[in-house]
C-alpha positions in Angstrom: 3.1 33.3 -60.7 0.1 31.1 -60.7 0.5 27.6 -62.3 -1.0 24.1 -62.0 1.1 21.2 -60.5 1.7 19.7 -63.8 4.8 21.7 -64.8 6.4 22.1 -61.5 6.0 18.4 -60.6 7.4 17.4 -64.1 10.5 19.5 -63.3 10.8 18.1 -59.9 10.5 14.6 -61.3 13.2 15.1 -63.8 15.6 16.7 -61.4 15.0 14.5 -58.4 13.4 16.7 -55.8 10.0 17.2 -54.2 7.7 20.2 -54.1 6.2 21.1 -50.7 2.4 21.3 -50.5 1.4 23.2 -47.4 -2.1 23.1 -45.9 -3.6 26.7 -45.5 -7.2 27.5 -44.7 -7.5 31.4 -45.0 -5.6 34.4 -46.4 -3.1 34.7 -43.6 -1.9 31.1 -43.7 -1.8 31.2 -47.5 0.3 34.3 -47.3 2.8 32.5 -45.0 3.1 29.6 -47.5 4.0 32.1 -50.3 6.3 34.1 -48.1 8.3 31.0 -47.1 8.6 29.9 -50.7 9.8 33.3 -51.9 12.4 33.4 -49.2 13.7 30.1 -50.3 13.2 30.8 -54.1 11.2 27.5 -54.2 8.0 26.4 -56.1 5.2 25.7 -53.8 1.7 24.3 -53.6 -1.0 25.7 -51.4 -3.2 22.9 -50.3 -6.7 23.8 -49.4 -8.4 20.9 -47.7 -12.0 20.4 -49.0 -13.3 20.0 -45.6 -11.9 23.4 -44.5 -13.0 25.1 -47.7 -16.6 23.9 -47.1 -16.7 24.7 -43.4 -15.1 28.0 -43.4 -15.1 30.2 -46.6 -16.3 28.3 -49.6 -14.4 28.2 -52.9 -16.3 31.2 -54.5 -15.1 33.5 -51.7 -11.7 32.0 -50.8 -10.1 31.2 -54.1 -10.0 34.6 -55.9 -7.8 36.4 -53.4 -5.4 33.5 -52.9 -5.0 33.2 -56.7 -4.3 37.0 -56.8 -1.5 36.5 -54.2 -0.2 33.6 -56.2 -0.2 35.7 -59.4 1.9 38.3 -57.7 4.4 35.9 -56.3 8.0 35.7 -57.6 7.9 31.9 -57.5 5.6 29.4 -59.0 2.6 28.7 -56.9 -0.2 26.2 -57.4 -3.5 26.1 -55.5 -4.7 22.5 -55.0 -7.9 21.2 -53.5 -6.7 18.6 -51.0 -8.8 15.4 -50.5 -11.6 16.3 -52.9 -14.0 13.5 -52.0 -17.2 15.5 -52.8 -17.0 15.4 -56.5 -19.7 18.0 -57.1 -17.8 20.4 -54.9 -14.5 19.5 -56.6 -16.1 20.5 -59.9 -17.1 23.8 -58.5 -13.5 24.5 -57.4 -12.3 23.9 -61.0 -14.9 26.4 -62.2 -13.7 28.9 -59.5 -10.1 28.7 -60.7 -8.2 26.1 -58.8 -5.1 25.2 -60.7 -5.1 21.6 -59.5 -7.4 19.3 -57.6 -7.1 16.1 -55.7 -9.8 13.6 -56.7 -9.9 11.4 -53.6 -12.1 8.4 -54.5 -9.9 6.0 -52.5 -12.7 4.9 -50.4 -14.1 3.1 -53.5 -12.9 0.0 -55.2 -9.9 0.4 -57.4 -12.0 0.1 -60.5 -14.5 2.7 -59.3 -11.7 5.0 -58.2 -10.1 4.8 -61.6 -13.4 5.5 -63.3 -14.2 8.6 -61.2 -10.7 9.8 -61.4 -10.4 9.5 -65.3 -13.6 11.6 -65.7 -12.0 14.3 -63.5 -8.8 14.1 -65.5 -10.7 14.7 -68.6 -12.7 17.6 -67.1 -9.7 19.3 -65.5 -7.9 19.2 -68.9 -10.6 21.7 -70.2 -9.5 24.1 -67.4 -5.8 23.5 -67.8 -5.8 22.0 -64.3 -3.7 19.1 -63.0 -5.1 16.1 -61.1 -3.8 14.2 -58.1 -5.4 10.9 -57.0 -4.9 8.3 -54.2 -4.5 4.6 -54.1 -4.2 3.1 -50.6 -5.3 4.7 -47.5 -3.1 6.9 -45.1 -4.1 6.4 -41.4 -4.8 9.4 -39.2 -4.9 10.3 -35.6 -8.2 9.7 -34.2 -10.0 11.8 -31.6 -10.2 8.9 -29.1 -6.5 7.8 -29.5 -3.8 6.8 -32.0 -4.6 5.1 -35.2 -1.4 4.7 -37.3 -1.2 3.3 -40.8 -1.2 -0.5 -40.7 -0.3 -3.1 -43.4 -3.8 -3.2 -44.7 -3.7 0.4 -45.6 -0.5 0.3 -47.6 -0.8 0.9 -51.4 -0.5 -2.2 -53.6 2.1 -1.3 -56.0 0.6 -3.3 -58.9 -2.8 -1.6 -58.3 -1.1 1.8 -58.4 0.7 1.1 -61.5 -2.5 -0.1 -63.2 -4.3 3.0 -61.9 -1.8 5.4 -63.3 -2.0 3.8 -66.7 -5.8 3.8 -66.8 -6.2 7.4 -65.6 -3.4 9.5 -66.8 -3.3 11.4 -63.4 -0.6 14.1 -62.9 0.4 12.7 -59.7 -0.5 9.8 -57.3 -0.7 9.8 -53.5 0.5 6.5 -52.1 0.5 5.0 -48.6 3.8 3.5 -47.4 3.8 4.3 -43.7 2.7 7.8 -43.0 -0.3 9.1 -41.0 -2.3 12.2 -41.2 -2.2 14.4 -38.1 0.3 14.6 -35.2 2.3 11.6 -34.2 2.7 10.6 -30.4 5.8 12.3 -28.9 9.0 10.5 -29.8 7.3 8.3 -32.4 9.0 8.0 -35.8 6.9 5.9 -38.5 8.6 3.2 -40.4 8.4 3.9 -44.1 8.3 1.1 -46.8 10.4 2.7 -49.5 10.2 -0.3 -51.8 6.5 0.6 -52.5 7.5 4.0 -53.9 10.6 2.6 -55.9 8.4 -0.1 -57.6 5.7 2.4 -58.7 8.2 4.9 -59.7 10.3 2.4 -61.8 7.3 1.2 -63.6 5.5 4.5 -64.3 7.8 7.4 -63.9 4.8 9.2 -62.4 5.3 11.9 -59.8 4.4 10.4 -56.5 3.0 12.1 -53.4 3.6 11.7 -49.7 0.7 12.7 -47.4 1.2 13.1 -43.8 4.7 14.6 -43.8 4.4 16.4 -40.5 6.5 14.7 -37.8 7.6 11.9 -40.1 11.2 12.5 -39.5 13.9 14.3 -41.6 15.6 11.1 -42.7 12.2 9.6 -43.9 11.7 12.8 -45.9 15.1 12.7 -47.5 14.8 9.0 -48.4 11.4 9.5 -49.7 12.7 12.0 -52.2 15.6 9.6 -53.2 12.9 6.9 -53.8 10.8 9.0 -56.0 8.5 11.3 -54.1 7.9 14.5 -55.9 5.2 16.2 -53.7 5.1 16.2 -49.9 2.1 17.3 -47.8 2.5 19.1 -44.5 -0.2 20.8 -42.6 -0.1 19.9 -38.9 3.4 21.1 -38.3 2.6 24.5 -39.8 -0.5 24.9 -37.8 1.2 23.7 -34.6 3.9 26.4 -35.1 1.2 29.1 -35.2 -0.9 27.7 -32.4 2.1 27.5 -30.1 3.1 31.1 -31.0 -0.4 32.3 -30.1 -0.4 30.3 -26.8 3.0 31.7 -25.8 2.1 35.3 -26.8 -1.2 35.2 -24.8 0.6 33.7 -21.8 3.0 36.6 -21.8 0.5 39.3 -22.5 -3.3 38.4 -22.4 -4.2 42.0 -23.6 -2.0 42.0 -26.7 -3.2 43.6 -29.9 -5.2 41.0 -31.7 -4.4 42.0 -35.4 -0.8 42.1 -34.6 -1.0 38.6 -33.0 -2.6 37.1 -36.0 0.0 38.8 -38.2 2.9 37.5 -36.1 1.4 34.0 -35.8 1.5 33.2 -39.5 5.0 34.5 -39.7 5.9 32.1 -36.9 4.9 29.2 -39.2 7.2 30.4 -42.0 10.4 28.8 -40.5 8.7 25.5 -40.3 7.9 25.6 -44.0 11.3 26.7 -44.8 12.7 23.7 -43.0 10.5 21.3 -45.1 11.5 23.2 -48.3 15.2 22.5 -47.5 14.5 18.8 -46.8 12.5 18.4 -49.9 15.4 19.7 -52.1 13.3 22.3 -53.8 15.2 25.4 -52.4 16.5 27.5 -55.2 14.4 25.5 -57.8 11.9 28.1 -58.7 13.2 28.5 -62.1 
């Protein structure tokens, strides 16, 4: 069944678990996300990164078939535009049927971020869609080396509390130690859970962890305990599929290509199921 994030995150907030948001970029990867959720009887969010949507199949082509799959699913499924920093394109995605959007104006001042986000919240209400936003700035792995989240990127709890009150967002992504992309081998980031706890205590708002891939099982569990209700994972899902393809081609370079693609998204399903278990959302579809 196709839903916005609003209801599923409200339920997660009330019952103390998190909903997994998995990055997909085509029909096959979206199908893998839904398959994992159905097998775990869990609500799920399909995150479509705006940069991917614009680079591969744009929203007018990609959205309809994924929504059709979501409608046919036996569990609640939301389709969320991830990191919607191009506001004009974000508005197009709402018109094309996205049930949720992330308005990422975090590069601006807190005041401008709030102003832009509030406008999107008002627009999204007209479509029955939910809105995620971001205060702070998660680091990422740069092409020329490792760049991890530092203290300057952490979310200021007081700024986040003020932002939530001004905008009425459905959920807020905050930075407290995670990084987008793949961590160096053996590296486990240090999370500052006090940031999460302070914002949650003051607002009760569903909070979001970006960069969940590779952050460590204990960090995931403690994040949920502190008040995180949405966890984004993309890299680990894609690595599972990439590694399967590499191994399959090494074993049989002339393997059947359609079957290879079919098998590759299935290889990522177990990764998603592991994160669903960690998030506490298994069995929470209804």
